[in-house]
N, C-alpha and C positions, 0 to 999 in steps of 0.2 A: 300464575302468569296471567296477567290481565290479556282478555281477548284481543285487544289490539295487537298485542306483540305475537300471539298466534298468528292473526293476521299476516302481520307484519313479514314472518318468517315466510310463509306461503308464497306470498307475494314474490319475495328474493328468489326464492329454489323453484317455483313454479316458471319454466324456462320455453314454454311453447307461445304461441300469439293465442291462440283459439283454444278453447276447449272441443274437443271431437267426443265422439262416444266414450264415456265413463268405461274402466276396466271394470269387470265384475268384482264382486267380492271374495269370490272362489279362486282368483286369480292370485295364489299366496304370495307369487314373486311380487308382483306389485303391491300388495296391497303393505308390504312391510313397512312403508312409510304412507302415515295417512294424508302425507299433505303433496305427495309425489303426483306429477302431471306428466305428459310425456314431453320428452326433449326432441321437439322436432321445429327444424325451420320452416315454416310453411307462407311463410310472408313474402316470397320471390316467385310470384306464379310465373310460368313462361320458361323458368331457366330447369339447367338441370340439377341445380340444390333444390329445388322445389321438388322434379319427380325422385330425387333421390330422400326427399323429407318425407313425402308423401308414401314411399315402398317403406321407409325405416318405421314409420306410424303402424303401417299393417302389420310390417313383420313382428313388430312389437306387440300387436292384440293378440296372433296369433303365436305367441312365445318362442318364435324361431330363436335360435342361439345366438347368433353373430348379433341379433337386435337386442337381445335382452344383453348380451356382452359388452353393448355399446353404450346402453342406459346403466348395466351395472358401473361403467369406468366413470361417471359423470359423477358430478359433488352431489349432494344429498343434505339434508339439515344436520349439522355436523353436533355432536356434543360439547360442552365446554365453551357455550358462548359466552357466559358469566365471568368467565377467565379469558376471555378476550379470544378465543380461538377462533379468529377471523381469518384464516386464510385454509380453503381447503383442497387439496391438491386430485382429489379422485384416486384415479390409478390408470397413472401415465401408461404403461407397458402394456395393459389388458386394452387402451382405447386405439393404441398404435398396430395392435395385432389383429383389428377388427378387418373381418375381409367376407364378403358376401360372394359365394362360392357359385351359387345360383345363377342359371342363365337369365339375362334380361334385357334383350336384343344386345349382346355382346357386352353388355356394360358392366359394371361392378362396383360396390361400395367399398372404399376403403374406409377406415377412422382417420380423425384429425382433432388431435388434442387442442383445445384453446385455453387458453388461462384469461381470466376475466378480471377487470378491478374497475370498483365502480366505488362513487362516492352517495351515500344515500343523507336523507334529512333527518335531522335530528330534533326528536320530538318528546314531549313529555304528558302523560295524561292530567285531568283534572286533580288526582290526588298526590301529584308529584311522585307517584311512583319512576322508580329507574327502570329505564326502559334500556332494551339490548344496546340501541344506537347511542345511549348515552358514552359509551366506553369506545366507540371509535365509529367515525363517518366511512372508511373507508373497509372494503370487504373484496377480499380474492378466492375466487372458487373457479373450478375446470367444466369443461362441458366439452362431450366427445360428440363431433358433428361429422355426415359427409363429409369428404376428401373433396367434395364438388364444390363445397359452399365455402366463401371467402371469410375473413373476419370481417369485412364490411356488411356481409350478408346479417352474421350474426349480431353486429352493433345495432344494424336496423332492426332486428328481430328486440332485441333486448330495449330498446328505447320503448318498443309499443309496450311489451309487458311490465315492466316497472315505470313506466309510464303514473306521475304523481309521488314514486316511493324515491328514485336513484333520482339525485342531481345531474348526476354527467356520467356517463360511461368513460373511466379515463383512459385506461387501455386494455388490446384484447389481441394477446399473441398467439399464434396457431401454428403446430406442426402435425404434417402428417408422414407414415413412411415411405410416401413418393417422393418426398423430399430431402432424403438421404441420399447425396448424389457421391458420398466419397470425399476425398481430398480431391481438392482443385490442382492445376497446373503449378502454379506457386507453392503450394505446400508440400507435393512431391518433389519439388527442387529444392526447398528447405530441407527435407527429409534426407535426402540423397546429400548434401552437401554436411549435414550434421553427421552420416554414418561414414562419409567419405574423411572427414576431420578425425573421427573418432579411431578409423583404423591406422590415420598415420600417427596420432597420440600413441595406439600399441605398437605399432612398427619402430616409432624413436623408443619406446621402454626395449621394446627387445633388442635393441640395438646396443644400446647401453646395457641391459642384462649380459651379453653375450661378451662385454668388455672390448669392442671394437674401438680402439684407439684413434680420435681424432685431434690432429694438431687444434690447439687452441687458439685458432682464429674468430674474428668478428662472424664471417661468413660461414664457418663450419659450426659455429655456436649455436645453430638455430637448430638443430636435432637436439641437444641435450636439454636445450630449452622447452620442450616439448614432452621429455622424458616424465611418466609418474612416478619414477623412482627419485629422481630429482627432486619434483615439484612436493613429494611426499616427506622429503628432507625438512624441506622450507616449513612445510605445513605442521612439522613434531618437532619443529625448533622451540624451545621451550626458552631461548633469550630473545628480551625484546630487542628491535632494532637499537643501531647506536643512539639516536637523538629521540628516542621514547621512553617516558616515565614509565616506570613499572606498573604504578597503579591506575594508569589510566586504560590499560586493558581491561583490567577489572571494570573497569565503568563503563567502558565500551560494549562489553558485552552484557551486565545487566541493564544497560540503555535499548539495546537491540531483542533482548527479553520482554522488557516492558513495554517498546511498541508493540512488539506480536500480541502481547495480552491486551491492552488496549484493543486491538484491531479483532482479538477472537472475541471478546466481550461485546464490542459492539454490535459485529454482524449477527448475535443472537437475537438482537431487535428485529431483524429483519428476516429470520427463519419463520418456518412455520412451527409454531410453539402450542401446545395446549393449554399453558399457562400461560400465557403473552403477556398478561397484565401483572403479575409479578416479577418480570421483568426487570422492569426500571425499578421496582420497589426494592427488589433483592439486591441491585448493583449499589443502590444510590443508598439501603440504609443499613451496610454492615462495612465495617473495615476492608475485608477483602475484597469488594464489590468497588469500593472508591479508590482502592489501592491499584485495580485494573483499569477502573475510568481514566486515573491520572495519568496510565503511564505516557498519554501521549505527551508529556513534560519531557519524558527522555530524548524528544526531537532536538531540544534545545541543550542536553547534554551533547549529542551529536557534534551539536554549531559550536560547541563549546570546545569540546576534544581535538574538532577542525581548526578553529582557531590558535589552539594550542601547539597543537603539533608546527602547522606553518612558522608560527612566532619560534618557535625551536630551531627549526632547521633554517630559517633566515637568518636568525642574529648569529648564530654558531657560523654561518659562510661568510659573513659578514666578519666576524672578527678573525678570520683563516683567511681574510682579505681576497677572496674570491669575488670575482666580480658579475654581478648581478644582469642576467639575461631576460627582459620580460618574456622576449620570444617562445625560449626554449622553459621558463616559466608555464606558460599558457599549454606550450605543445605536451610536455611530457605528463602535467594532469588530465590533458583531454585522451591520451594514448593509454593512460593509465584506468579512466574510467570506461572509454566508450566502448572497445570490442565484447566486454560480458555484457553490458546494458544493450548494446545495439541486437545480442544475441537473444536476449531475454524479447526485445519488442519486435524482431523478426519471428521468433517461436509464437509469440499472440498473433502477429497479422497472419500466420499459415495454418500449421499444424495441430497448436493445442486446439484448437476446436473440435478436430478429428479422434480427441483421446476421451471424450465421453459424451454424454446425455443425460438429459433430465428435464422434468417441468420448467423449470429455471436456466436450462442451459442458453438457448437461444437470447434471453434477456440478460444476461450474465455473460455469458465469454462470446456470445455472437455478437452483441452490443459492443464488446470490448475489442473483438478483432475489427468491427466494421471503422470502428473511431481511431485504432490504433493505422487503417489504412490509409484514414484522412489525414490525421495529423502527426505522423511521426514523426516529421521534422520539424518540431517544435522538441521534440525528446531529445533529437540528436545535436539541434543547436542550444540544448540546454535553458530553453526558455518557455518551458513548459509548466511556469508556475506563473508565467503573465498569460499567456497563450495556449491554448482556444481562451477568450474571456471568460468564458462558462467552462467553471473547471470540470463538470460535471462531462463535457464532453473531450477530456484530455486522455490520452493514450498511457493505459497503464497510471494512474492518476497517483497514486503513493509515490511516485518517483519526482514529485514536486520538490523532494526535498534535494535531489542531487541537483537541479537546476539552480537553486537557491545558494546551494554550498558552491556550484560552479561560480555564481557571480561573486560571494564572498570573497572566492579566490583571487579571482580577478582584480578585484579593488583594494585586497588586503596590502600588497606593496605600498601604498600611498598611505597606509598609516603605519605600517612597519617602519618606512623609511624616516616618515615625521619622528617617531619615538627613538631613532638612533640618532639622529640630528638632532635633536634637543627634546629631551624626556618631558619636559614640562608642558612643550607643545603639542608634542604628538598625544599626550593624557587629556589634554584640553580639547583636542580635536575628536578623541573618542568620545570625551564626554558630551560635547555638544550633538555629536550624532547620534549618542543612544538616547539623549534628552530629544532630540528632533521625532525620533521614530516612537519613542513612547508618548511625547504628548500628541502626535498624527493619531495613536492608537485609542487614545482617551477620547480626544473627538470626535472621530467618526463612534465609536464605542457609544458615547452619548448621544450623540444627536440622531443616530440612527436605531437607538434602543437596543442594542444588541446584547446577547447574554454573556457574560463575564469571561466565556471560554467555549469550546465544543462541547454541548449539551446534549448528553443522549436523549432522544426523543423529542429535541425541541424542533418548534414549528418549520417542516421541511423549506418552503420557500425561503423564510429569514435566515435558516442555517448556510443555504447555497450562500446567498448575499455576504452573509459573515464569511465565510471560506474566501471568498472572491475578494475581498475587503482587506480581510485582516488577518486571515491563516495560511495563503499561499503566496503573498507579495513578499518579496526580497526585502523594501524598506519597513516592512513592519514587522522582520525577523532577526534584524542583522542585528540587536544588541547582545545576546550571548556569544555572537563570533568576536564581536570587536572585546568583549570583556573575556575571550580566549586569548586574543594577541596580546592582551596585556598581560596575562597570567604566562604565557610562553617565555615572552622578554625575562619577567620577574623570575621564572624557573630557571635561565639561562644565565641570568646575573650571579643567583647566588648557587649556581651548580657547584661551585669549587668551595669558595666561602658559604657556608650555611648560614643561614639566620639564625641566633640565637633568640627563643621565645619564651618570656617567663611563664612562671606556673600560673599565673592568675591570668594573665591574658589568652594564655590556651583554653584554661576551662572558659574563658568567657567565647572566646572562638567557636569554641566545640557547643557549646551551651544554645550560642545564637544561630549556627546553622541548623544543628536539630531541630531548632524550633520553626525555624524556616520552612524547613525540608518537610515537616509534619504539617504547618498550617495554610500551606501553600495549595497542596493537595486536597486536604481533609476540610478545609476552612470552605471546599465548594457544597460540604453536606448541607449547611444552611440555606445555600441556595435552592438545591435539590428542596429541602424542607418547607422553607418559607418564602424564597423568592428574595428579590435584592430591587431595591432603585435603580436609575440610571447612573447616579453618581458612585454608588458602590461597584456597580459593574463595569461602570468606567475605569474606577480605579484600581480594583484586582486584574482587569485587562492588560492594565498597560505596565501594569508594576508586578506582577507575578513571577513572568519567566527572567526578568532581569536577576530579582531577590533570589530566584531559583538557582540558576546558575552561577551566583554570587557565593552561595552556601556549598553548591558542589567545589568550585575553586578552593574554597578554603582546605576541603577534603584533601583536593590533590596537592595542594601548596604545603600545610603542615605533614602530611605523609611524607613527601619528597625531601623535607629540611629534616628527617627523623624522628616525629611527635605524633605519629600516626599510629604503632602500637599494633594492637590486634587487627583493627580497621585496615592498616597497609599490608599487612601478612596477610590477610584475607584477599584483598585486591589483587594483590601481587601473585597468587596462586599461580602454580606453570600451567593448571588447566587452563587458567583463563588467559593467558599467552597465545594456546594452541587454539582455542574456540577466537579469539579475536579476530585471527586470520581468515576467519567462515563470516565475519558478520557483513561484509559488503555483500556477498553470494545470499548469504541467508535475505537480508534485506530485500533482495531484487524480487526474489522467488516466494515469501513467506504468505504474502495475500493468495497466490495460484492455490494453494494446499487448502484455503478456508473456501475458497471460490469454486473449486471442485466438490468439496463437501456440500456446501450450500445449494450448486445448480443439480446436483445428481439426486437430490433427498426427496424419496417418493412420499413421506410420509411426516406428520407431526409429529416433535419429540416434548419430552418434560423436560425445563428447565431446573436445573440444581448445581448447586457449586462441584457435585461428585461429578455428575455428568461432564460437566465443563472443565476440570481441570483432567477428566479421563481422557477427553477429547484432545485438550491441550498437550499433554505428555507424550501420547502417540505422533500428533503434528510436530512435537519438537525433533523427536527422532528423525522421522522421515526428512525433515525440513534441515537437518545437520547433515543428513547421507546425502542428499542433492546439492546442498550446499558444497559437500566436499567435492562432490564431481564436478561441481561448473569451476569452481577454484582451482583444482588440480590441471583441469583441460583445456582450461580457458583465460583466467584470471593471471594466475602464476606465470603460465608461458609467455603471454602477454607484458606481464612485468618485466620478465628478465630480456624480451626482446627492446621492450623500451631503453632497457641499461645499454644494452647492446648498441642501439642507433646512437643515442647519448655518447657513450663511450668513444664509437669509432670516429663521430663528428668532433667530438673533442680531440682524438688522437690525429686527425687530419690535419685539422687547425693549427696543433702544436707544430707539425712537421712543416709547414706554410710558416710559423711563426720563425721556427729554426733557421729557414732558410732566407728569413729576411735579418737575423741576428749579425750583425757586423763588429765581431771583435778585433779590434786593431789597436796593437801599441802604437801609440802617435812617437814620430822620429825625435829624438832627441832634442834637433833642433825648431819643431815645430812649435808654436803656441799651444797652450790649453785652449785656448779660446775656438781654437779652427778643428780639433778631435771630435773624428767621427762618431755619432752619437749609437748609443746600443739602443735598437728597435727590439721592443715587447710586446706580444699582445698576449692578454691574460684573458682565459676563458673560463667559465663556469662549468665545475661540474655537475649542476642539477643538485637538486635535493637528495639527500641521502635516505629519507624516508619514504 
């Protein structure tokens, strides 16, 4: 290695501003690393931090156990630098356990663990030998300092010691054992309410188990709605809802797992990985890796399914001559999604932070708690895909999908009404809207030189801009939902009279759909390998989602028409009917499992497909169990109550209608023109799915 490289490493890992008396060679502990200098913040003269740092330095020279423990907990020059092992976490627990028990004016030193992230200069030597800093400009390492020192003290120290080497100290986050005050009042309140609710659910279950007969009245049906016995029967029911296509449930489950796989693969880019330089290469240069990275397309499958199910319900109600109530349409959906969603938001705002600890815990879970306490209202109003404008500041960022889906749900009756009144005009309206959305995506991608889609390891500032402009906004994601509305209307139209599709049209349709479903995700391989110009990126960005959902739409349609064969049998498995009832809860909480693993991780990991699949298998089992608990205790009971409220409201209006009905046989001498009319009021029963 070139001598400049060695000097560079020494400079980075030497974390004291000045060099005091050298440690003698016979000090075996300190001579383990020839480049190690004393970790002491001595640039804050006159402060308690300076006094503690000086005491730490002297104690280190005298080989006092607590000082050696503090030094040992700090990062050293790690191995595997050439494979981009640029995150060194030191020893988190060892640092927080530091405590100076010796008397020193009744003052004690406690350890404070600090994570430092810095950007370094990129330089090559005259012989163009590849240097360490060619692999990355950012490096994260840990320093154990006295608890009396602050992050600003450490930043001041680092700016002096790394002058001329580091461009910028990006972040410094510190934590000591003195900062751990336990759950606050809000957390204890939420814990109490959660436990009280669990007791209520168990009581409702016990009541049903004891077979206490309760008259079936809406007011008395509340308790059975919360019974685990009742809700477990709903979960294990293998029959799809009346307005649901069987194969859609299989696609829903596969799409949920695909989104999970994408997030799990993506998080490896941010973990402390020994062979970090191989993560992107392995994921982008293999069939399995590209499959994981393109799981992001499954979000569009969700939009497609959402539009399809709504169209099926809407068109069948119109056929049954049930009057549409927009107010009821909105309220039903809001009550269907919000309780479980809001519980998760409250959990993040309160006690989830107190469930773990680790080097990245404050950076991840703590930051998420603060953001939710600030921006929770955007989630409850379902506008979190637009506000806050910088999506990185949003609460539970992955739930942007629920905001977009709710917005599509609100405008869907406009398109469905147009389709039912005049099919051609409705199709034209949808086509124009899709064209406008695709044109917007094309233009923004082209003029701003955005990547064709979400790219692993892409330039972070530009990636964030891309997400805010094209990934989260509803107007850029509406095409799959509108295609779903068309598909739902077609499925309902051909529900009784199945469409006859000839052999060669079926071959052509299946071939084309398979080509699209393979080309759209794996076509990105060429971008990862060779890059692309702005025109190609804009074309892919604007067209890949509509094309992908059109291919999925073909599969759903032909399977429903009886031409799916083994594909339909697989997608209609009874197992999928059960698992599909957990997908909403699974989606809400799936990131928490990864976040917990990421934020509590103490050491670097070696990336391999075996390790990743092993972690995924365990997490999926845990998530399914947690999803079942959330669904059985909160999601399903609220669905039952929602239906009871709607039914009660319908019955009350029906009674009012009956009181207004005047059915009178006209007198024989009374002309027909003055017969008393019959007054009727038609009330919608709401969506059946």
